[in-house]
Structure formats: structure tokens, C-alpha cells
Backbone as a ProteinNet text record, in pm:
[ID]
protein_1_A
[PRIMARY]
XXXXXXXXXXXXXXXXXXXXXXXXXXXXXXXXXXXXXXXXXXXXXXXXXXXXXXXXXXXXXXXXXXXXXXXXXXXXXXXXXXXXXXXXXXXXXXXXXXXXXXXXXXXXXX
[TERTIARY]
20.2	-117.2	-209.9	-180.2	-270.5	-226.6	-122.9	-75.1	-74.9	-139.2	-146	-75	-8.5	47.8	-57.2	-110.9	-217.2	-157.4	-238.5	-188.8	-122.9	-166.4	-108.7	12.5	59.8	179.1	152.3	28.4	-3.9	-9.9	4.2	-12.8	-155.9	-215.5	-348.9	-339.8	-390.2	-389.7	-527.3	-531.5	-658.5	-691.2	-590.8	-608	-521.4	-584.4	-508.1	-436.7	-452.4	-375.9	-227.8	-196	-54.5	1.5	-61.7	-13.3	9.4	80.9	111.2	115	74.8	81.3	213.5	289.6	421.6	429.8	503.3	530.7	635.3	647	741.3	883.2	926.8	1062.3	1087.1	990.1	1003.2	1008.8	925.2	925.8	1059.7	1117.1	1247.7	1356.8	1354	1452.3	1439.1	1314.7	1291.3	1336.1	1314.4	1358.7	1510.8	1582.9	1729.6	1769.8	1698.1	1727.9	1700.8	1586.5	1551	1649	1697.3	1796.9	1928.8	1969.2	2092.2	2078.1	1960	1934.6	1937.9	1873.2	1870.3	2010.1	2097.6	2236.7	2322.5	2264.4	2333.9	2462.2	2449.7	2562.2	2548.5	2601.9	2584.3	2628.1	2745.8	2783.8	2685.6	2639.1	2542.7	2408.9	2364.5	2239.2	2248.8	2355.8	2372.9	2374.8	2443.9	2452.3	2317.1	2245.2	2113.6	2015.9	2016	1924.2	1945.1	2070.5	2098	2097.2	2167.4	2181.1	2060.2	2007.2	1896.5	1762.1	1738.2	1611.1	1609.8	1727.8	1735.8	1727.1	1746.2	1743.6	1868.7	1848.8	1961.9	1959	2074.5	2089.8	2193.6	2199.9	2291.5	2436.8	2479.2	2620.2	2645.2	2540.5	2548.3	2640.9	2624.2	2703.5	2654.7	2745.6	2710.6	2645.8	2700.9	2646.1	2505.4	2478.8	2346.3	2246.4	2288.8	2202.4	2163.9	2260.8	2234.2	2133.4	2158.9	2070.2	1929.6	1922.1	1792.4	1714.4	1779.7	1712.9	1673.8	1765.5	1734.9	1617.4	1614.3	1506	1371.5	1367.7	1239.7	1187.5	1275.2	1230.5	1246.1	1301.1	1322.1	1298.5	1373.8	1368.8	1406	1363	1398.9	1474.4	1563.5	1639	1756.9	1812.4	1919.3	2041.5	2071.4	2186.4	2168.6	2044.4	2015.9	1996.3	1913.6	1874.9	1966.8	2059.1	2144.5	2067.3	1948.3	1865.5	1775.6	1780.7	1694.4	1551	1455.1	1316.7	1300.1	1187.8	1164.8	1181.8	1124.8	1132.3	1277.2	1349.2	1488.5	1575.3	1549.4	1630.2	1608.3	1483.6	1458.7	1516.2	1511.9	1577.2	1728	1784.5	1928.5	1968.1	1890.6	1918.5	1922.5	1821.6	1813.1	1932.8	1973.9	2088	2218.5	2230.8	2352.9	2365.9	2254	2258.1	2114.8	2060.7	1919.8	1886.9	1772.4	1722.9	1682.8	1732.2	1696.5	1599.6	1600.8	1507.1	1477.9	1350	1302.5	1189.4	1208.9	1104.7	970.5	864.2	730.1	690.5	730.9	686.3	741.2	842.9	900.9	863.1	784.7	746	656.9	550.2	456.8	500.9	606.6	653.2	735	784.3	867.2	789.2
16535	16570.9	16499.4	16375.9	16298.6	16292.2	16367.9	16373.1	16518.9	16546	16682.3	16691.4	16803.1	16830.4	16910.3	16852.2	16916.1	17025.4	17123.9	17233.5	17186.4	17072.2	17022.9	16932.1	16921.1	16842.4	16700.2	16652.8	16517.4	16515.2	16393.8	16377.2	16334	16392.8	16354	16283	16159.1	16081.7	16089.3	16133.7	16147	16018.7	15954.2	15835.3	15724.2	15621.4	15514.5	15424.3	15450.2	15377.3	15411.1	15520.8	15560.5	15516.8	15419.5	15370.6	15219.7	15170.8	15028.1	14984.2	14862.1	14806.8	14732.4	14768.3	14708	14642.6	14533.6	14467	14547.8	14522.9	14595.8	14586.1	14468.5	14450.9	14537.1	14542.1	14623.7	14771.6	14814.9	14955.4	14992.5	14903	14929.3	14942.7	14857.1	14866.3	14999	15038	15165.1	15281.6	15270.9	15375.2	15390.2	15279.7	15285.7	15361	15334.9	15404.7	15554.1	15588.9	15730.1	15804.5	15739.3	15801.9	15823	15726.8	15741	15855.3	15866.5	15976.4	16109.3	16115.4	16238.7	16281.4	16185.3	16214.9	16246.7	16232.4	16254.3	16171.4	16046.9	15953.5	15857.8	15899.1	15823.8	15677.5	15647.1	15505.6	15424.5	15483.9	15413.7	15396.9	15499.8	15490.3	15374.1	15369	15262.3	15125.1	15113.3	14984.9	14942.4	15033.5	15000.4	14966.6	15047.5	15027.9	14891.2	14851.9	14724.9	14606.4	14615.9	14500	14478.3	14586.4	14572.7	14563.9	14655.2	14653.7	14552.7	14515	14412.3	14461.4	14592.3	14646	14599.8	14554.7	14512.4	14587.4	14636.8	14697.9	14617.8	14641.7	14563.4	14577.6	14700.9	14724.6	14757.5	14777.5	14810	14929.6	15034.9	15157.3	15234.7	15258.7	15324.8	15461.5	15542	15676	15670.8	15572.5	15559.6	15504.7	15410.2	15361.2	15476.2	15560.9	15676.4	15770.7	15810.4	15904	15846	15718.4	15653.3	15653.6	15613.8	15611.5	15751.5	15847	15985	16038.5	16008.3	16056.2	15993.3	15862.4	15794.2	15808.7	15827.4	15829.8	15964.5	16065.3	16192.6	16315.9	16333.8	16463.4	16454.3	16556.2	16566.4	16697.5	16730.2	16853.9	16840.2	16953.9	16956.9	16874.4	16868.7	16789.9	16641.3	16597	16456.7	16438.4	16522.7	16504.8	16572.7	16653.7	16727.7	16831	16866.9	16965	16906.2	16775	16710.8	16702.9	16702.8	16680.9	16532.3	16498.7	16362.5	16259.3	16285.4	16191.1	16167.4	16275.2	16261.3	16196.9	16233.4	16176.9	16026.5	15981.2	15837.4	15760.9	15820.4	15757.4	15751.7	15859.5	15863.8	15757.5	15745.7	15642	15504.6	15477	15346.7	15323.6	15427.4	15414.4	15391.2	15451.1	15439.1	15302.8	15254.9	15130.6	15081.1	15005.1	14966.4	14879.1	14906.7	14827.1	14690.6	14587.5	14450.8	14389.4	14441	14388.9	14496.4	14519.7	14609.5	14536.9	14502.3	14428.6	14501.9	14427.6	14484.7	14574.3	14535.6	14611.1	14753.4	14782.9	14917.6	15001.7	14945.7	15019.2	15137.6	15116.4	15225.5	15305.2	15262.4	15336.1	15458.2	15461.5	15572.5	15686.2
5272.1	5253.6	5349.6	5388.2	5473.3	5618.2	5652.3	5789.6	5833.2	5945.4	5997	6130.7	6153.3	6284.3	6359.4	6466	6542.9	6632.2	6670.6	6754.9	6885	6937.5	7063.9	7041.2	6914.7	6885.7	6840.5	6851.2	6804.3	6652.3	6594.6	6450.7	6423	6323	6280	6146.3	6139.5	6015.4	5952	5828.2	5756.7	5681.1	5627.9	5545.5	5603.7	5658.3	5722.2	5622.7	5492.1	5391.9	5399.6	5468.3	5481.3	5615.8	5677.7	5807	5798.6	5896.7	5899.9	6045.9	6070.6	6206.3	6219.7	6323.4	6342.9	6479.6	6483.4	6609.9	6687.2	6816.5	6900.7	6847	6806.2	6754.7	6631.4	6540.9	6420.4	6455.1	6550.7	6593	6655.5	6734	6796.4	6690.6	6589.7	6482	6408.4	6379.1	6311.8	6400.2	6529.9	6622.9	6619.2	6610.7	6599.1	6472.4	6363.6	6238.7	6252.7	6309.1	6322.9	6412.6	6517.6	6604.5	6531.1	6450.1	6371.8	6271.5	6208.8	6115.3	6190.4	6306.3	6384.7	6427.2	6452.2	6488.6	6366.1	6246.3	6119.6	6112.1	6155.5	6159	6039.7	5925	5800.2	5809.9	5866.6	5875.9	5961.3	6070.7	6157.2	6086.5	6014.2	5938.4	5839.8	5763.5	5664	5729.9	5843.1	5913.5	5968.1	6031.2	6087.1	5975.3	5869.9	5757.5	5693.8	5678.2	5610.9	5706.7	5816.8	5906	5995.4	6051.8	6147	6075.2	5979.2	5908	5793.8	5744.4	5641	5498.9	5476.8	5340.8	5267.4	5143.5	5061	4928	4888.8	4757.4	4679.8	4552	4468.4	4513	4541	4572.7	4720.2	4795.6	4938.6	4963.3	4882.4	4896.7	5019.3	5111.7	5236.8	5214	5123.9	5101.3	5042.7	4958.3	4897.4	4999.9	5082.1	5189.4	5281.9	5315.3	5400.6	5335	5210.8	5142.4	5126.4	5095.9	5080.3	5211.8	5320.3	5450.8	5494.8	5477.7	5517.2	5435.9	5306.7	5220	5256.7	5267.1	5289	5431.5	5527.9	5667.3	5736.5	5664.7	5733.1	5648.6	5541.6	5475.8	5327.3	5254.2	5112.8	5088.2	5180.1	5171.9	5074.6	5037.2	4937.3	4977.7	5108.1	5151.4	5122.9	5111.8	5080.3	4930.2	4869.9	4728.9	4629	4678.8	4586.9	4507.1	4555	4486	4378.9	4360	4259.6	4311.3	4218.8	4260.3	4294.3	4354.5	4402.8	4291.4	4177.1	4065.9	4023.1	3999	3955	4063.1	4188.5	4295.9	4309.2	4304.2	4317.1	4198.3	4079.5	3963.8	3983.6	4037.3	4063.6	4164.6	4274.2	4374	4308.4	4226.7	4160.2	4067	3996.1	3904.7	3981.5	4099.4	4178.3	4245.6	4302.5	4381	4401.5	4306.6	4313.7	4435.8	4493.4	4606.6	4554.1	4619.9	4582.7	4682.2	4805.7	4904.8	5009.8	5033.4	5138.1	5209.7	5336.9	5408.7	5404.7	5380.3	5366.8	5484	5605.4	5723.4	5727.1	5646.9	5648.1	5527.7	5435.2	5315.1	5349.2	5420.9	5453.2	5575.8	5640.8	5758.7	5718.4	5595.8	5550	5494.1
[MASK]
++++++++++++++++++++++++++++++++++++++++++++++++++++++++++++++++++++++++++++++++++++++++++++++++++++++++++++++

């Protein structure tokens, strides 16, 4: 709702509450994650999300790390959510492998 795709391809932000200022190192780490997601490389996504970005879950399940990263940083399609709505999917993620640590700098970036 607060992000628009402009006719020339730029993004238009209506509400800066949905933005975050990141240092170059943080942006590079996030770029590695986005590239892994774009390549649909689940093991790489899980590794980058946990080792590079520092996300920790209780059980560190690779498939759940992948689905979580893909959901928060890319898409809410059926291949990720299993067809669940956002509420049910986020509850399911938590039941499968609850997040124990998510660095603050990546909260609003997703």
C-alpha cells in the first residue's frame, strides 16, 4: 500500500515508516540474500539468512529459513506459503521453527 511502482520503473515511497537506513555492509549482505532468493537456491538462502544476516531460529531448519526469507523479502506465493493466508502462514512458521533473533537492521527491510 505504501510502495508504488512508478511508470519509469522507480519505486515511490509514500510512508517513510516502511523504510530503514542501512550501512553499505548491511546492504551487501541483504543483496546476497536477494540474489540467492532470485536464484531459488534454498540451501544458499538458508545459509545467507542465518550466517551472513545473523538470523537465528530455535531449530535452524533449512526449509523454514528458506520459506521465511522468501516470504519476508520476496513473495507470498503458494510455493512458499502452501496456499495459507499471511496470518496462518506466519503462525505456521513460528510453530515449525520460531525465530529467536532477527537483527534490527533487517526488520523493516523485508
